[in-house]
mmCIF file as gemmi writes it, N, C-alpha and C atoms, coordinates in Angstrom:
data_model
loop_
_atom_site.group_PDB
_atom_site.id
_atom_site.type_symbol
_atom_site.label_atom_id
_atom_site.label_alt_id
_atom_site.label_comp_id
_atom_site.label_asym_id
_atom_site.label_entity_id
_atom_site.label_seq_id
_atom_site.pdbx_PDB_ins_code
_atom_site.Cartn_x
_atom_site.Cartn_y
_atom_site.Cartn_z
_atom_site.occupancy
_atom_site.B_iso_or_equiv
_atom_site.pdbx_formal_charge
_atom_site.auth_seq_id
_atom_site.auth_asym_id
_atom_site.pdbx_PDB_model_num
ATOM 1 N N . UNK Axp A 1 ? 0.862 -1.198 -0.004 1 0 ? 1 A 1
ATOM 2 C CA . UNK Axp A 1 ? -0.046 -0.004 0.07 1 0 ? 1 A 1
ATOM 3 C C . UNK Axp A 1 ? 0.923 1.244 0.014 1 0 ? 1 A 1
ATOM 4 N N . UNK Axp A 2 ? 0.57 2.133 -0.881 1 0 ? 2 A 1
ATOM 5 C CA . UNK Axp A 2 ? 1.286 3.418 -0.927 1 0 ? 2 A 1
ATOM 6 C C . UNK Axp A 2 ? 0.805 4.393 -0.042 1 0 ? 2 A 1
ATOM 7 N N . UNK Axp A 3 ? 1.53 5.05 0.883 1 0 ? 3 A 1
ATOM 8 C CA . UNK Axp A 3 ? 1.147 6.036 1.806 1 0 ? 3 A 1
ATOM 9 C C . UNK Axp A 3 ? 1.163 7.41 1.073 1 0 ? 3 A 1
ATOM 10 N N . UNK Axp A 4 ? 0.089 8.062 0.925 1 0 ? 4 A 1
ATOM 11 C CA . UNK Axp A 4 ? -0.047 9.319 0.233 1 0 ? 4 A 1
ATOM 12 C C . UNK Axp A 4 ? 0.188 10.423 1.313 1 0 ? 4 A 1
ATOM 13 N N . UNK Axp A 5 ? 1.372 10.684 1.698 1 0 ? 5 A 1
ATOM 14 C CA . UNK Axp A 5 ? 1.626 11.567 2.853 1 0 ? 5 A 1
ATOM 15 C C . UNK Axp A 5 ? 1.236 12.982 2.569 1 0 ? 5 A 1
ATOM 16 N N . UNK Axp A 6 ? 1.417 13.543 1.301 1 0 ? 6 A 1
ATOM 17 C CA . UNK Axp A 6 ? 0.981 14.899 0.985 1 0 ? 6 A 1
ATOM 18 C C . UNK Axp A 6 ? -0.505 15.091 1.127 1 0 ? 6 A 1
ATOM 19 N N . UNK Axp A 7 ? -1.264 14.092 0.614 1 0 ? 7 A 1
ATOM 20 C CA . UNK Axp A 7 ? -2.774 14.214 0.797 1 0 ? 7 A 1
ATOM 21 C C . UNK Axp A 7 ? -3.123 14.095 2.177 1 0 ? 7 A 1
ATOM 22 N N . UNK Axp A 8 ? -2.484 13.137 2.863 1 0 ? 8 A 1
ATOM 23 C CA . UNK Axp A 8 ? -2.908 12.939 4.281 1 0 ? 8 A 1
ATOM 24 C C . UNK Axp A 8 ? -2.56 14.168 5.198 1 0 ? 8 A 1
ATOM 25 N N . UNK Axp A 9 ? -1.465 14.868 4.869 1 0 ? 9 A 1
ATOM 26 C CA . UNK Axp A 9 ? -1.174 16.11 5.67 1 0 ? 9 A 1
ATOM 27 C C . UNK Axp A 9 ? -2.161 17.183 5.348 1 0 ? 9 A 1
ATOM 28 N N . UNK Axp A 10 ? -2.609 17.305 4.042 1 0 ? 10 A 1
ATOM 29 C CA . UNK Axp A 10 ? -3.609 18.336 3.666 1 0 ? 10 A 1
ATOM 30 C C . UNK Axp A 10 ? -4.908 17.98 4.42 1 0 ? 10 A 1
ATOM 31 N N . UNK Axp A 11 ? -5.233 16.748 4.402 1 0 ? 11 A 1
ATOM 32 C CA . UNK Axp A 11 ? -6.588 16.344 5.143 1 0 ? 11 A 1
ATOM 33 C C . UNK Axp A 11 ? -6.408 16.638 6.595 1 0 ? 11 A 1
ATOM 34 N N . UNK Axp A 12 ? -5.246 16.394 7.164 1 0 ? 12 A 1
ATOM 35 C CA . UNK Axp A 12 ? -5.074 16.529 8.578 1 0 ? 12 A 1
ATOM 36 C C . UNK Axp A 12 ? -5.168 17.956 8.983 1 0 ? 12 A 1
ATOM 37 N N . UNK Axp A 13 ? -4.752 18.93 8.096 1 0 ? 13 A 1
ATOM 38 C CA . UNK Axp A 13 ? -4.906 20.426 8.387 1 0 ? 13 A 1
ATOM 39 C C . UNK Axp A 13 ? -6.416 20.753 8.513 1 0 ? 13 A 1
ATOM 40 N N . UNK Axp A 14 ? -7.335 20.099 7.768 1 0 ? 14 A 1
ATOM 41 C CA . UNK Axp A 14 ? -8.71 20.424 7.701 1 0 ? 14 A 1
ATOM 42 C C . UNK Axp A 14 ? -9.525 19.562 8.633 1 0 ? 14 A 1
ATOM 43 N N . UNK Axp A 15 ? -8.918 18.772 9.395 1 0 ? 15 A 1
ATOM 44 C CA . UNK Axp A 15 ? -9.652 17.747 10.244 1 0 ? 15 A 1
ATOM 45 C C . UNK Axp A 15 ? -10.653 18.369 11.206 1 0 ? 15 A 1
ATOM 46 N N . UNK Axp A 16 ? -10.223 19.423 11.928 1 0 ? 16 A 1
ATOM 47 C CA . UNK Axp A 16 ? -11.078 20.022 12.877 1 0 ? 16 A 1
ATOM 48 C C . UNK Axp A 16 ? -12.089 21.042 12.382 1 0 ? 16 A 1
ATOM 49 N N . UNK Axp A 17 ? -11.978 21.403 11.086 1 0 ? 17 A 1
ATOM 50 C CA . UNK Axp A 17 ? -12.964 22.283 10.481 1 0 ? 17 A 1
ATOM 51 C C . UNK Axp A 17 ? -14.327 21.633 10.208 1 0 ? 17 A 1
ATOM 52 N N . UNK Axp A 18 ? -15.367 22.319 10.458 1 0 ? 18 A 1
ATOM 53 C CA . UNK Axp A 18 ? -16.682 21.729 10.181 1 0 ? 18 A 1
ATOM 54 C C . UNK Axp A 18 ? -17.197 22.038 8.686 1 0 ? 18 A 1
ATOM 55 N N . UNK Axp A 19 ? -16.328 21.523 7.775 1 0 ? 19 A 1
ATOM 56 C CA . UNK Axp A 19 ? -16.707 21.646 6.375 1 0 ? 19 A 1
ATOM 57 C C . UNK Axp A 19 ? -16.697 20.3 5.775 1 0 ? 19 A 1
ATOM 58 N N . UNK Axp A 20 ? -17.344 20.138 4.649 1 0 ? 20 A 1
ATOM 59 C CA . UNK Axp A 20 ? -17.358 18.846 3.862 1 0 ? 20 A 1
ATOM 60 C C . UNK Axp A 20 ? -16.154 18.737 3.101 1 0 ? 20 A 1
ATOM 61 N N . UNK Axp A 21 ? -15.515 17.632 3.25 1 0 ? 21 A 1
ATOM 62 C CA . UNK Axp A 21 ? -14.263 17.349 2.456 1 0 ? 21 A 1
ATOM 63 C C . UNK Axp A 21 ? -14.621 16.391 1.248 1 0 ? 21 A 1
ATOM 64 N N . UNK Axp A 22 ? -14.246 16.779 0.077 1 0 ? 22 A 1
ATOM 65 C CA . UNK Axp A 22 ? -14.544 16.026 -1.073 1 0 ? 22 A 1
ATOM 66 C C . UNK Axp A 22 ? -13.259 15.508 -1.74 1 0 ? 22 A 1
ATOM 67 N N . UNK Axp A 23 ? -13.181 14.192 -1.871 1 0 ? 23 A 1
ATOM 68 C CA . UNK Axp A 23 ? -12.024 13.524 -2.468 1 0 ? 23 A 1
ATOM 69 C C . UNK Axp A 23 ? -12.508 13.08 -3.936 1 0 ? 23 A 1
ATOM 70 N N . UNK Axp A 24 ? -11.9 13.58 -5.018 1 0 ? 24 A 1
ATOM 71 C CA . UNK Axp A 24 ? -12.346 13.19 -6.289 1 0 ? 24 A 1
ATOM 72 C C . UNK Axp A 24 ? -11.132 12.626 -7.05 1 0 ? 24 A 1
ATOM 73 N N . UNK Axp A 25 ? -11.359 11.883 -8.094 1 0 ? 25 A 1
ATOM 74 C CA . UNK Axp A 25 ? -10.347 11.3 -8.939 1 0 ? 25 A 1
ATOM 75 C C . UNK Axp A 25 ? -10.895 10.201 -9.813 1 0 ? 25 A 1
ATOM 76 N N . UNK Axp A 26 ? -10.095 9.772 -10.777 1 0 ? 26 A 1
ATOM 77 C CA . UNK Axp A 26 ? -10.489 8.753 -11.695 1 0 ? 26 A 1
ATOM 78 C C . UNK Axp A 26 ? -10.718 7.417 -10.898 1 0 ? 26 A 1
ATOM 79 N N . UNK Axp A 27 ? -11.259 6.486 -11.548 1 0 ? 27 A 1
ATOM 80 C CA . UNK Axp A 27 ? -11.488 5.199 -10.907 1 0 ? 27 A 1
ATOM 81 C C . UNK Axp A 27 ? -10.237 4.448 -10.575 1 0 ? 27 A 1
ATOM 82 N N . UNK Axp A 28 ? -10.183 3.768 -9.444 1 0 ? 28 A 1
ATOM 83 C CA . UNK Axp A 28 ? -9.077 2.983 -9.003 1 0 ? 28 A 1
ATOM 84 C C . UNK Axp A 28 ? -7.784 3.764 -8.787 1 0 ? 28 A 1
ATOM 85 N N . UNK Axp A 29 ? -7.928 5.054 -8.351 1 0 ? 29 A 1
ATOM 86 C CA . UNK Axp A 29 ? -6.669 5.887 -8.052 1 0 ? 29 A 1
ATOM 87 C C . UNK Axp A 29 ? -6.31 5.88 -6.619 1 0 ? 29 A 1
ATOM 88 N N . UNK Axp A 30 ? -7.15 5.248 -5.706 1 0 ? 30 A 1
ATOM 89 C CA . UNK Axp A 30 ? -6.781 5.119 -4.285 1 0 ? 30 A 1
ATOM 90 C C . UNK Axp A 30 ? -7.57 6.034 -3.332 1 0 ? 30 A 1
ATOM 91 N N . UNK Axp A 31 ? -8.805 6.558 -3.857 1 0 ? 31 A 1
ATOM 92 C CA . UNK Axp A 31 ? -9.596 7.406 -2.934 1 0 ? 31 A 1
ATOM 93 C C . UNK Axp A 31 ? -10.042 6.712 -1.697 1 0 ? 31 A 1
ATOM 94 N N . UNK Axp A 32 ? -10.481 5.487 -1.791 1 0 ? 32 A 1
ATOM 95 C CA . UNK Axp A 32 ? -11.006 4.752 -0.639 1 0 ? 32 A 1
ATOM 96 C C . UNK Axp A 32 ? -9.789 4.38 0.283 1 0 ? 32 A 1
ATOM 97 N N . UNK Axp A 33 ? -8.668 4.013 -0.22 1 0 ? 33 A 1
ATOM 98 C CA . UNK Axp A 33 ? -7.529 3.732 0.54 1 0 ? 33 A 1
ATOM 99 C C . UNK Axp A 33 ? -7.072 4.943 1.233 1 0 ? 33 A 1
ATOM 100 N N . UNK Axp A 34 ? -7.126 6.13 0.613 1 0 ? 34 A 1
ATOM 101 C CA . UNK Axp A 34 ? -6.687 7.377 1.242 1 0 ? 34 A 1
ATOM 102 C C . UNK Axp A 34 ? -7.551 7.615 2.433 1 0 ? 34 A 1
ATOM 103 N N . UNK Axp A 35 ? -8.855 7.415 2.339 1 0 ? 35 A 1
ATOM 104 C CA . UNK Axp A 35 ? -9.785 7.702 3.449 1 0 ? 35 A 1
ATOM 105 C C . UNK Axp A 35 ? -9.648 6.706 4.615 1 0 ? 35 A 1
ATOM 106 N N . UNK Axp A 36 ? -9.268 5.396 4.245 1 0 ? 36 A 1
ATOM 107 C CA . UNK Axp A 36 ? -8.979 4.496 5.262 1 0 ? 36 A 1
ATOM 108 C C . UNK Axp A 36 ? -7.731 4.834 5.993 1 0 ? 36 A 1
ATOM 109 N N . UNK Axp A 37 ? -6.731 5.306 5.367 1 0 ? 37 A 1
ATOM 110 C CA . UNK Axp A 37 ? -5.514 5.838 6.04 1 0 ? 37 A 1
ATOM 111 C C . UNK Axp A 37 ? -5.851 7.096 6.897 1 0 ? 37 A 1
ATOM 112 N N . UNK Axp A 38 ? -6.718 7.856 6.427 1 0 ? 38 A 1
ATOM 113 C CA . UNK Axp A 38 ? -7.06 9.083 7.123 1 0 ? 38 A 1
ATOM 114 C C . UNK Axp A 38 ? -7.855 8.693 8.417 1 0 ? 38 A 1
ATOM 115 N N . UNK Axp A 39 ? -8.717 7.634 8.397 1 0 ? 39 A 1
ATOM 116 C CA . UNK Axp A 39 ? -9.343 7.237 9.623 1 0 ? 39 A 1
ATOM 117 C C . UNK Axp A 39 ? -8.398 6.642 10.689 1 0 ? 39 A 1
ATOM 118 N N . UNK Axp A 40 ? -7.281 6.147 10.199 1 0 ? 40 A 1
ATOM 119 C CA . UNK Axp A 40 ? -6.28 5.531 11.087 1 0 ? 40 A 1
ATOM 120 C C . UNK Axp A 40 ? -5.42 6.584 11.827 1 0 ? 40 A 1
ATOM 121 N N . UNK Axp A 41 ? -5.489 7.825 11.388 1 0 ? 41 A 1
ATOM 122 C CA . UNK Axp A 41 ? -4.666 8.905 12.039 1 0 ? 41 A 1
ATOM 123 C C . UNK Axp A 41 ? -5.077 9.159 13.475 1 0 ? 41 A 1
């Protein structure tokens, strides 16, 4: 599994903000995996 540290750091900055975060991308690019890694933080 590839750790997307740049994306995770960006999400971590916005973690406490009460806004909707939208992750977009082409099929099979790792969106679900990124969110699973985000939940583990």
